[in-house]
C-alpha positions as a printed Julia matrix, in Angstrom:
450×3 Matrix{Float64}:
  22.92   53.41   -41.27
  21.13   51.05   -43.64
  18.19   50.87   -41.22
  17.76   54.65   -41.36
  17.74   54.62   -45.16
  15.07   51.93   -45.31
  12.91   53.88   -42.83
  13.19   57.04   -44.88
  12.24   55.23   -48.11
   8.93   53.9    -46.72
   6.0    55.13   -48.76
   3.25   57.02   -46.84
  -0.06   55.31   -46.34
  -2.78   56.06   -48.87
  -5.2    58.73   -47.66
  -8.83   59.23   -48.56
 -10.37   62.43   -49.89
 -11.76   63.41   -46.51
  -8.39   62.82   -44.83
  -6.63   64.98   -47.41
  -9.11   67.82   -46.86
  -8.71   67.61   -43.06
  -4.93   67.64   -43.31
  -5.04   70.54   -45.8
  -7.17   72.59   -43.4
  -4.65   71.91   -40.62
  -1.79   72.95   -42.9
  -3.66   76.16   -43.74
  -4.01   76.97   -40.06
  -0.27   76.3    -39.47
   0.75   78.42   -42.48
  -1.44   81.3    -41.34
   0.13   81.18   -37.85
   3.64   81.08   -39.39
   2.75   83.96   -41.71
   1.65   86.09   -38.77
   4.9    85.39   -36.92
   6.98   86.25   -39.99
   5.0    89.42   -40.52
   5.8    90.51   -36.95
   9.52   89.78   -37.44
   9.53   91.53   -40.77
   8.05   94.69   -39.26
  10.6    94.6    -36.43
  13.55   94.29   -38.85
  12.13   96.98   -41.08
  11.89   99.37   -38.1
  15.45   98.46   -36.97
  16.82   99.23   -40.46
  15.03  102.54   -40.61
  16.31  103.45   -37.13
  19.9   102.49   -38.02
  19.85  104.63   -41.16
  18.65  107.64   -39.16
  21.37  107.22   -36.49
  24.31  106.69   -38.9
  23.28  107.98   -42.3
  25.57  106.99   -45.17
  27.25  104.19   -43.2
  26.41  100.53   -43.67
  27.92   98.31   -41.07
  28.07   94.56   -40.76
  25.04   94.53   -38.44
  23.06   96.49   -40.96
  24.0    94.06   -43.75
  23.03   91.1    -41.58
  19.64   92.66   -40.76
  19.09   93.45   -44.45
  19.75   89.81   -45.33
  17.36   88.61   -42.65
  14.72   91.02   -43.89
  15.01   89.76   -47.48
  14.85   86.13   -46.32
  11.67   86.89   -44.31
  10.07   88.56   -47.37
  10.82   85.49   -49.51
   9.47   83.24   -46.78
   6.26   85.32   -46.63
   5.84   85.05   -50.4
   6.23   81.24   -50.22
   3.74   81.06   -47.35
   1.2    83.17   -49.3
   1.67   80.89   -52.32
   1.14   77.79   -50.18
  -2.0    79.26   -48.59
  -3.44   80.08   -52.02
  -2.79   76.55   -53.3
  -4.32   74.97   -50.16
  -7.47   77.08   -50.43
  -7.7    76.18   -54.12
  -7.5    72.46   -53.22
 -10.34   72.85   -50.69
 -12.51   74.69   -53.25
 -11.81   72.03   -55.86
 -12.75   69.31   -53.38
 -16.11   71.0    -52.66
 -16.76   71.34   -56.4
 -15.91   67.69   -57.0
 -18.32   66.71   -54.2
 -21.14   68.64   -55.87
 -20.34   66.97   -59.19
 -20.47   63.53   -57.56
 -23.86   64.3    -56.01
 -25.19   65.46   -59.39
 -23.76   62.31   -60.97
 -25.63   60.05   -58.51
 -28.84   62.02   -59.11
 -28.52   61.6    -62.88
 -27.84   57.87   -62.43
 -31.06   57.53   -60.41
 -33.02   59.33   -63.13
 -31.5    57.13   -65.83
 -32.44   54.03   -63.82
 -36.06   55.22   -63.48
 -36.27   56.05   -67.19
 -34.89   52.61   -68.07
 -37.52   51.0    -65.86
 -40.32   53.0    -67.5
 -38.87   52.11   -70.89
 -39.03   48.41   -69.99
 -42.66   48.81   -68.91
 -43.49   50.56   -72.19
 -41.7    47.89   -74.2
 -43.67   45.22   -72.34
 -46.91   47.03   -73.06
 -45.98   47.45   -76.73
 -45.15   43.74   -77.02
 -48.5    42.78   -75.44
 -50.35   45.16   -77.77
 -48.6    43.75   -80.81
 -49.45   40.23   -79.67
 -53.12   41.15   -79.22
 -53.12   42.85   -82.63
 -51.68   39.73   -84.26
 -54.29   37.58   -82.53
 -57.06   39.92   -83.71
 -55.77   39.81   -87.28
 -55.76   36.0    -87.17
 -59.33   36.03   -85.86
 -60.41   38.42   -88.63
 -58.83   36.17   -91.26
 -60.56   33.12   -89.77
 -63.92   34.9    -89.71
 -63.45   35.95   -93.34
 -62.88   32.34   -94.3
 -65.97   31.24   -92.35
 -68.01   33.97   -94.01
 -66.94   32.82   -97.47
 -67.79   29.24   -96.54
 -71.25   30.21   -95.28
 -71.93   32.25   -98.43
 -70.94   29.27  -100.55
 -73.21   26.94   -98.54
 -76.07   29.4    -98.87
 -75.65   29.46  -102.64
 -75.63   25.65  -102.74
 -78.91   25.5   -100.81
 -80.68   27.3   -103.63
 -80.26   24.23  -105.82
 -81.61   21.76  -103.25
 -85.29   20.59  -103.38
 -87.66   22.56  -101.2
 -88.66   19.47   -99.23
 -85.11   18.8    -98.14
 -84.5    22.29   -96.82
 -84.69   22.46   -93.08
 -86.58   25.37   -91.67
 -85.02   26.5    -88.48
 -87.38   28.27   -86.16
 -85.81   30.93   -83.98
 -85.86   29.94   -80.36
 -87.6    32.38   -78.05
 -85.33   34.57   -75.98
 -85.25   33.49   -72.38
 -84.81   36.34   -69.97
 -85.5    36.47   -66.32
 -85.74   39.19   -63.73
 -82.2    38.33   -62.67
 -80.97   39.24   -66.18
 -82.68   42.6    -65.85
 -80.71   43.42   -62.72
 -77.04   42.35   -63.16
 -74.73   42.48   -60.19
 -71.81   44.87   -59.85
 -69.33   42.08   -60.61
 -71.14   41.22   -63.87
 -71.16   44.84   -64.98
 -67.46   45.13   -64.23
 -66.79   41.9    -66.13
 -68.6    43.08   -69.28
 -67.04   46.54   -69.21
 -64.48   47.04   -71.96
 -61.1    48.71   -71.35
 -62.31   51.81   -73.16
 -65.37   51.97   -70.9
 -63.12   51.46   -67.89
 -61.04   54.49   -68.8
 -64.11   56.6    -69.35
 -65.52   55.32   -66.08
 -62.38   56.4    -64.28
 -62.55   59.8    -65.97
 -66.12   60.12   -64.74
 -64.89   59.4    -61.23
 -62.74   62.49   -61.46
 -65.88   64.62   -61.69
 -65.27   65.84   -65.23
 -61.7    67.01   -64.55
 -59.71   66.5    -67.75
 -56.48   64.58   -67.26
 -53.55   66.59   -68.68
 -51.71   65.2    -71.7
 -48.5    64.8    -69.69
 -50.34   62.54   -67.26
 -52.63   60.7    -69.68
 -50.09   58.09   -70.82
 -49.21   57.09   -67.27
 -52.91   57.1    -66.37
 -53.74   54.71   -69.24
 -50.83   52.44   -68.3
 -51.99   52.25   -64.67
 -55.57   51.44   -65.7
 -54.36   48.81   -68.19
 -52.09   47.07   -65.65
 -54.76   47.22   -62.95
 -57.37   45.69   -65.27
 -54.9    42.83   -65.92
 -54.34   42.34   -62.19
 -50.68   43.4    -62.45
 -50.72   45.56   -59.35
 -46.99   45.06   -58.71
 -46.41   47.22   -61.81
 -49.4    49.58   -61.56
 -48.79   50.74   -57.98
 -45.07   51.74   -58.34
 -45.81   53.43   -61.66
 -48.65   55.41   -60.11
 -46.54   56.37   -57.07
 -43.69   57.55   -59.32
 -46.09   59.7    -61.35
 -47.51   61.13   -58.12
 -44.01   61.97   -56.85
 -43.1    63.72   -60.13
 -46.34   65.73   -60.03
 -45.71   66.87   -56.46
 -42.17   67.98   -57.37
 -43.27   69.92   -60.46
 -46.65   71.35   -59.38
 -46.71   71.08   -55.6
 -48.91   68.91   -53.41
 -52.0    71.15   -53.48
 -52.7    70.87   -57.22
 -55.76   69.38   -59.02
 -53.49   67.02   -61.0
 -52.17   65.58   -57.74
 -55.76   65.02   -56.55
 -56.52   63.24   -59.84
 -53.54   60.88   -59.4
 -54.5    60.27   -55.76
 -57.97   59.19   -56.95
 -56.44   56.82   -59.53
 -54.14   55.24   -56.93
 -57.09   54.95   -54.51
 -59.09   53.04   -57.15
 -56.14   50.65   -57.64
 -55.97   50.07   -53.87
 -59.74   49.54   -53.82
 -59.42   46.8    -56.44
 -56.83   45.16   -54.13
 -59.28   45.42   -51.18
 -56.88   47.82   -49.44
 -59.7    50.03   -48.27
 -57.82   51.82   -45.48
 -55.05   53.02   -47.8
 -57.62   54.03   -50.43
 -59.63   56.04   -47.86
 -56.51   57.92   -46.73
 -55.7    58.86   -50.32
 -59.27   59.96   -51.05
 -59.35   62.12   -47.92
 -56.18   63.85   -49.13
 -57.66   64.27   -52.63
 -60.88   65.67   -51.14
 -58.96   68.31   -49.17
 -56.99   69.35   -52.28
 -60.1    69.6    -54.46
 -62.01   71.59   -51.87
 -59.11   74.09   -51.65
 -58.47   74.39   -55.4
 -61.92   73.86   -56.97
 -64.35   74.88   -54.25
 -66.54   72.89   -51.89
 -69.45   72.7    -54.38
 -67.54   71.38   -57.41
 -68.78   68.14   -59.09
 -65.29   66.64   -58.62
 -65.72   67.09   -54.86
 -69.05   65.25   -55.07
 -67.42   62.39   -56.99
 -64.68   62.06   -54.35
 -67.27   62.14   -51.55
 -69.23   59.41   -53.32
 -66.1    57.26   -53.66
 -65.36   57.72   -49.96
 -68.91   56.68   -49.01
 -68.58   53.6    -51.23
 -65.35   52.52   -49.51
 -66.83   53.06   -46.04
 -69.85   51.03   -47.14
 -67.63   48.18   -48.31
 -66.03   48.14   -44.85
 -69.47   48.04   -43.19
 -69.14   51.56   -41.75
 -72.54   52.74   -42.89
 -72.86   55.52   -40.3
 -69.63   57.11   -41.56
 -70.65   56.63   -45.2
 -74.14   58.16   -44.89
 -73.15   61.83   -44.2
 -70.6    61.7    -47.04
 -73.23   60.41   -49.43
 -75.71   63.08   -48.27
 -73.18   65.82   -48.85
 -72.47   64.48   -52.36
 -76.24   64.53   -52.97
 -76.48   68.17   -51.86
 -73.68   69.21   -54.23
 -75.25   67.39   -57.19
 -78.66   68.93   -56.44
 -77.1    72.39   -56.27
 -74.96   72.05   -59.41
 -77.09   69.77   -61.65
 -80.6    70.48   -60.42
 -83.12   68.55   -58.34
 -84.34   66.33   -61.23
 -81.05   65.26   -62.83
 -80.4    61.51   -63.43
 -77.12   61.74   -61.48
 -79.12   62.97   -58.5
 -81.27   59.83   -58.83
 -78.13   57.66   -58.84
 -76.92   59.36   -55.68
 -80.35   58.79   -54.11
 -80.06   55.06   -54.92
 -76.66   54.93   -53.19
 -78.04   56.75   -50.16
 -81.06   54.43   -50.01
 -78.83   51.37   -50.03
 -76.77   52.77   -47.13
 -79.95   53.44   -45.12
 -81.26   49.97   -45.97
 -78.16   48.37   -44.46
 -78.93   50.32   -41.27
 -82.61   49.3    -41.19
 -83.95   52.83   -41.92
 -86.73   51.63   -44.22
 -88.81   54.83   -44.05
 -85.89   56.82   -45.45
 -85.13   54.05   -47.94
 -88.69   54.22   -49.26
 -88.51   58.02   -49.58
 -85.19   57.97   -51.48
 -86.24   55.19   -53.88
 -89.58   56.86   -54.62
 -87.88   60.15   -55.41
 -85.25   58.45   -57.61
 -88.03   56.63   -59.45
 -89.87   59.89   -60.17
 -86.67   61.47   -61.53
 -85.88   58.51   -63.81
 -89.44   58.33   -65.15
 -89.59   62.06   -65.88
 -86.12   62.4    -67.47
 -85.36   59.02   -69.08
 -88.87   57.65   -69.69
 -90.78   54.73   -68.14
 -89.05   52.14   -70.36
 -85.49   52.95   -69.21
 -83.63   50.14   -67.45
 -82.87   52.4    -64.49
 -86.62   52.72   -63.91
 -86.99   48.93   -63.75
 -84.02   48.58   -61.39
 -85.32   51.28   -59.05
 -88.78   49.69   -59.06
 -87.22   46.37   -58.12
 -85.29   48.0    -55.24
 -88.42   49.81   -54.04
 -90.48   46.61   -54.21
 -87.85   44.83   -52.09
 -88.13   47.65   -49.55
 -91.95   47.27   -49.5
 -91.57   43.53   -48.84
 -89.3    44.15   -45.85
 -91.88   46.58   -44.46
 -94.77   44.16   -45.01
 -96.39   46.3    -47.73
 -97.1    43.32   -49.97
 -99.77   44.94   -52.14
 -97.5    47.82   -53.18
 -94.65   45.37   -53.85
 -96.96   43.21   -55.99
 -98.01   46.2    -58.07
 -94.39   47.16   -58.76
 -93.41   43.61   -59.72
 -96.37   43.49   -62.14
 -95.2    46.75   -63.72
 -91.7    45.31   -64.12
 -93.03   42.14   -65.78
 -95.27   44.17   -68.1
 -92.33   46.34   -69.16
 -90.22   43.24   -69.7
 -92.87   41.68   -71.92
 -92.99   44.84   -73.99
 -89.24   44.66   -74.42
 -89.5    41.11   -75.77
 -92.11   42.24   -78.31
 -90.29   45.48   -79.17
 -89.9    46.31   -82.91
 -86.59   46.72   -84.65
 -86.56   50.45   -83.85
 -85.72   49.63   -80.25
 -82.78   47.81   -78.78
 -82.83   44.82   -76.46
 -82.99   46.95   -73.34
 -86.24   48.57   -74.53
 -84.66   51.98   -75.11
 -85.32   53.61   -78.45
 -82.48   54.79   -80.63
 -83.68   58.39   -80.25
 -83.43   58.11   -76.47
 -79.92   56.72   -76.77
 -78.86   59.7    -78.88
 -80.41   62.11   -76.42
 -78.63   60.34   -73.56
 -75.28   60.61   -75.35
 -75.81   64.29   -76.06
 -76.6    64.91   -72.39
 -73.45   63.03   -71.39
 -71.37   65.21   -73.72
 -72.81   68.35   -72.14
 -72.2    67.13   -68.6
 -68.84   65.26   -68.43
 -69.62   63.78   -65.05
 -72.55   61.81   -66.48
 -71.68   58.14   -66.61
 -71.46   55.17   -64.36
 -70.96   55.98   -60.7
 -69.7    53.73   -57.95
 -72.3    51.9    -55.95
 -72.32   51.31   -52.21
């Protein structure tokens, strides 16, 4: 007897949520089957009662009382079954609702985690900016002290005898042809962060980055310039994912972010990944902006540059030619950006040994630069140097000698230039005109080279 009691007092095993739902569904099926059976019995008893009353009206026998009791018990049983079915269905509905709430909870947790990560990145950037600001303030204070010291020393020199004053002669500036033509690495090294951002904006073909995207864009450029690609790449990918969710994949903003991520991959020498992204951006821009938009030309130029870096000059050449056709159609045949594209195309042909085409492209670029920017512009000297190198490879030594003499003559004039001109030999008026032209045409600026 005691054994039976212990067995009956055993607690049931704990069940999970899924097990409870499965068992509830089984109970619902059993209750519905029992309800149907009771309904059948109830109808049978109800018909028997009605028949008995018709046969012996006014008389209630024991059989009739027994059937009446059974009928009432079946009705109560049906009510209990209906109540149980309602509660079971309510439990299943509540379980589904709780599942949806749990899914929403996990989604919100993921968003909170991403926002915390971005907040950490922003805090890191703010701390670095504050550190740089403090360093700059210390440098300014130090320079102020040095300035005061130099002013004091200058005042003291007025009281020294004339014979004891040392006359320092300015040393002549030493420039060479190599200084006239810096390499791409040197230009990138001397480019400030502000110039880097404007350079990236120029790569987008004049497409203005929306305010919602500008902060992330600046963060990516800043981290990439510091070599912190482990932060720049995930941040850029997250921004790209958010843009695709909000605006769809075929949107100009998505193409802009694809170009930014491609430039980051290019700086990491991941040319294959960068080319795939630029191909996707090119397709989006052609669909949304048109095949003859300057942004399409900028993307084509970037693609030709990446193919050139991989040594695939035959694949890069048609892309560069198509970019040239778009710039000629949109900007005109004699625009400085057309000359830059001609220089890129000439360099691609030079790597393939097509010196006749190289000569033609350099000569045309030289004519454009001389007519639009003036003979003293640095781009004229660079193009002359490239053309002279092409003449040397073709054995046209006399033409190469004439160009080198022109370059040296221009360089000597720069050394003797008055104060009205800057060190590069370009007058201040020309600089203002150049800036005004750049403001009219947003795509003007530095372009990638092959």
